[in-house]
N, C-alpha and C positions, 0 to 999 in steps of 0.2 A: 882351627879347623884343618883336618887332614886334606891334602891336595886331591885325593880321590873323589871327594864329594863337593868341591868348590870350583865353580867355573871362573874363567879369567876376569870377566867384567865385575863379578861380585867380589872376587878376591881383592881387586883394586879398591873397591869402595871401602872395605873394612881393613885395608892394610894400615900398618902403623904410619907409613908415610902420608897417606890420605888423612888419617886421624889428626896428625899435627898440622897438615895443610888447612884442615877445617878449623882447628884452634886459631891458626894464624888469620884465617878469613874473618873470624869473629873479632879478633883484636884489631884488625885493619878497619872493620866497620865501626868499632868503638872510637878509634882515633879520628876517623872522618866526622863522626857525630860530635866529637869534642872540638872540632875545628882544627885539628892537627893534620892538615892535608899533606904537608911535605913529609912528615914522619910516616904517615899512612902509606904514601907512595913508596917511600924507602923500604918500609916493612914488606910491602907487596913483592918486592924484588928479591927478598931474602930467600935463599934455598934452604929448605929444612934438611938438616944433617942429623939423621936418626942416631947414628953412633955417638956423636958428641952429646946429644941430649941424654941418652941412656948412661953415658959415662958420668955426667954431672949428677944424674939421679942416684947413682950408686953411692955418692957422697952425701947428698942432702936428703935422700929418702922421700922426695916429694916431686911428683911428675911435673906439675905446673910450675913450681919454683925452678925446676931444672930447665924447663922450656923458656922461662923468662930470663934466666941466667944466660942461656944460649943466645937469646935475642940480644941481650946487652953486649955479649961478645961480638956479635955481628954488626950492631948499630952504634954501640958506644953509650955514653951517659944519657943520651936523649931517650934511651929505652926506658928510663924511669917514668916516662909519661904513659908507657904501655900498661894496661891492666889497672889503671888508676881508679881507686874506689870500688874495684870489683873483687869478687871472690872466685875461687877455682870453678865452682859449679856454674857460675854465670857463663863461663867459656865452655866448660865441658858439656853441659846439658844443651846449650844452644848449638854447639858443634855437632852433637849427636843427632839433633833434628835434621841437620844438613845431610848427614850420612844416611839417615832413614829415608830422606827424600830421594837420594840417588838410588838406594836399594829398591825402593818401591817402583821407581821408573822402570827398572829392569824387569821386576816381577809383573808389573801391569802389561808390559809388552807381550810377555809370554801368556798371561791370562787371556788377552785379546786373541792371540793366535790359537790357543786351545779352544776358546769358545767358537771360533770360526770353524775349526775342524769338527767339533762336536755337532754343530748345526748342519754342516754338509753331510755328515754321516747319518744324522737323523733323517734327513730328507732322502738320502740315497736308499736307506733300508726301511723306510716307513711301511712298505708292503710285505716285508719278509716276516711271515707268521711263524712263531715259535712257541714252544711250551714254556709258560711261566713256571716258576718254582718258588715255593715257600717252605721253610724248614728243610730245604734240600729235597723236597718231594714235588712231583708234578702238581701244578695248581690249575690255573686257567690259561687260555691262549692269550698271548701278547704279540707284539711285533718287536723285532730287533731295533727298529727305529725309535720305539718308545723308550728303550733303555738310554739311547743317546739323548733324547729329549729331556729325560730326568736328570742326566748328568749335566747337560748344558744349563738347565734351569738352576741347578744347585750351584754350579760354578759361577753363573751370572750373579746369583745372590751374594756369593763371596766377593765378587768384583765390586758389587754395589756397597757391600760392607766396607771394603777397602776405601772406596771413594768417600764414604761418609766419615770414616776414621781419619782421613787426611785433613778434614776440617778441624779436627781436635788435636792431632798430634804434631802438626807443623808449628810448634810454639817454641819460644825461648824465654830466658829471663836474664835481665841485667839489673838485679834489684839488691845486690849486696849480700852480706853474710847471713842475715836473718830474714831477708826479703822485705825489709822496711824502707829501702832506698835511703839508708842513713848517710851514704857518701856519694850517691848518684841521685838522679831524679827520674821520675816516670817519663818525662819528656825525652830525656837522654836515652832511656831504654827503648822508647818508641822509635826514635831515629835509627838506633842500631838495628833493631829487628826489622824495620821497614826496608833497610838496605839489603837485608838477608832474605827478604820475602817471608818473614815469619811473624807470628802474632804474639803479643805478651800474654802472660797467664799469671794468675795469683799464685804466689809461691812463698816458701820460707827460704831456706838456703838452697833448696833444689826444686826443679820441676817435679811436681807430684807424680808418683810412680803409677797411679792409675792410668796415666797417659800411655806409659810404656807397656803396661799389662795388656791394654787393648791391642797394641801392635802385635804382641806375641800371640794373643788369642786369635786374631784374624788370620795371621799366617798359619796357625795350627789348623784352622778350619779349611783353608785352601789345601793344605797338605792332606787333611783327613778325606776330603772329597777325591783328591787324586788317588789316595790309598784305596778308597772305595771302588773306583773305576778299575784300578789294578787288581784288586781282589776278585772282582767279577770276571775279569779276563782269566785269572788263574783258575777260578771255579769252572768256567766253561771250556777250559783247555784240557781238563782232566781226561785221561783215557776212559772210554766208555761214554763220554759226552762229546768232547772234541768239536764244539760248535764255533769257538773262537780260538785264535792263537796269536801270541805276540810274534813280531817279525823275528826270523831266525836266519842269519846270514849263511851263505854256502860254506864259508871257512870257519864258522862257529862250531864249537864242540859243547856237548852237554856234560853228562857224568864222566868222571875220570875213570870209572870202573866199567860203565855200561855204555858203549859207544852209540847205542840206538836212541838214547835219551835226547829229548828236546825240551829241557827244563825251562819254565817261564821265569828266568832269573831276573830279568829287568823288572817285571811286575812284582816279584818277591822283594826285590831291593827297594822299590817304591813303598811297599807296605811296611817294611822294616823301618825305613827312614821317616815315614809319616808318623809312626809311633814316637820316635825320638823328638820330632818337631813339637808334638803335643806335650811332651814331658817338660818343656820350658815354662809352660803356663803356671803350674803351681809355684815355681820359684819367683816368677814375675809378680804373682799375687802376693806372695810373702814380702816382696820388696815395698809394697804399698805402705806398710806400717813401719816407719823408721822412728828412731828415738827423737823426741822433742822437735827441734827445728831441723835436725838431720843427724844421721851417722853415715858411715860408709860401708855398712854391711851389704848394701846392694851393689857396690862398685865392682867387686871382684867377679861376681857371677854375671853381671851385665857385660863385662869385657869378653866373656865367652859366649853368652847367649845371643847378643845382637848379631854377631858375625855368623854363628852357627844356625840360628833360626832363619836368617835371611838367606844364607847360602844353601841350606837344605830346601827351602821353598823354591828357590831358583832352580836347583838341580832336579828336584822332584818334578817340577813343571816341565823341564826340558825332556825328561824321560817319559812322562805320560803323553806329551805331545808326539814323541817318537812312536810310542806303542799304538796310540789311537790312530795317528796318521798313517801307519803302515800295518794296521790290524788285518790279520788273515781271517776271513769269514768262510766257514765250511758249510755252504748252503745245503749240500746233500745230507750232512749230519743233522742239521737243524730239522730237515724234513723227516729224516729217519726217527729222530727222537720224538717228534710230534706224532708220528704214526704209532710209535711204541706207547705213548701216553694213552692212546686209544680213546674210547668214549669217556673214560674217567674224568677227563678235564672239563667235561660239560655237566658234572654232577650238580653244581650250584644252580644252573639254570633249570635242571629237572626238579630240584628241591623247590625252587620258587614256583614252578608250574604246578606242583602238587599242592602247595600252599594256596595258590590261586584257585585250585580245584575245590577248595573248601575243607581240606584235611587240617587237623590240629598239627602244630609243629612237631610234636613227639611222633605222631603217626607218619607224617611226611618224611621226617628225617630217617626213621627206621626203614621205611620202604626204599628210599633212595640209597641208603647205605647197603641194604641187602641186594638191591638191584646191581650196583656197581661192583659188588663182590663177585657177581656171577656173569654179568654182561660186559662185553668188551667191544661191541660194535653198536652202531645206532639201531640196526635192525633187532639185535638182541635186547637192547634196552626197551624198544617199543613192545616186543613180544612179552617181556617180563611185566611191564606195566599193564598191558592189555588184559592179562589174566586177572588183574585185581580191580580194574575200573575201566570205564569207557574213556579212552584217550584218543586224541586227534593225531594221527600219524604225521600228517603234514606239519602240524605245529611242533611235534616232538623233533622232527628232522630239522625244522627251521631253527629252533633254539639250540640244537646240538651242532653248531657250526661256528667257525672262526668269525664269519661275517656278522653273526648275531652278537657275539661277544665284543667285537671290535667296531661296532657301528658308530661309536662315539669317539673313536681314536682321532679322527680328523679335527674334532673340536679341541682336543688336547693340543694338537699342533698349532691350531689357530690361537689358542690361549697363550702359548709360549712364544710363538714366532710372529703372530699377527698376520698370518697368511691364509689365503683361501684354500 
């Protein structure tokens, strides 16, 4: 992962040094489970020397054998008891779960922060009426607060997905070359994994890759929601709309050619990186089908994907927290655009009124369409309809108001936040 998009905490989680520390942690747990307490304590004190391990690997072309050879050089012949009866994936896949746990702790902290910000913004802007848009066209009145409610609810679902996923992905295996416990026992595996706070899972030579596919999928959903929020900020920051804007520092510059520009570059970056985070899912799904009891076609892409998907999620969340937390709201532009939308945004209520009046749908739709092609104020709508039927002016004016359209908005807030 390039340094531009990986933050220090996450970089440490997926560093090669931490990778080998996690391998060592698994081997230490295995020694304790085997009753080799002295050797386990000695192994705990060994400092991983990445350069030495990679130098050995260049000769033997096998990472785990290189790691074990390094340990023998540090501990001596007693190192022969390390990794006894185990296969490489016993250590690798179990260590991977430990890294995933560390990565998700960082991500969850940011998810909680983002949810708090979205909740506060929803409540702050719950009464700011604005024109809704569908297909890029004026639709019906909404409130700015309802946008934040929607985003909060979606991100909370993602957080719940992550919590559910944790019950399934924090697993390991110490079951040998084909998963049959040929040289170890299920009770030994249970002891090792209990020490690591992991659960055993049915396996062959590897932990089955549907476990990891879910990890990538949930992270991609988190990023997709962040990208959705960023995209809305971009759309509503366009010239001619300018209802929202991402924070823009005094010293910040926009276009290199046009000094007046205030480009929404952070939101654009989030959108671009969210697409990349989602692109790992197909590869993760392809990893589910390995040959027979295993092959290593998954190994190479996972070395890239685990770090990059985790790092991108962490980075994207940090940026969307910054954008939403410091979002600029142009209330006067929201009001201006609402006024520009004119009576058109009430056409659906008028259509329903005509249907309630007893007209056929074809008749009602035609009248409403013709009406709003000519009428741009409530008074004009009333005059148009009055020429065709006996209509109630008070009722027409009542249904052509934000209050009428948003009379159930508080119920949406209660449903999501549980507040009165």
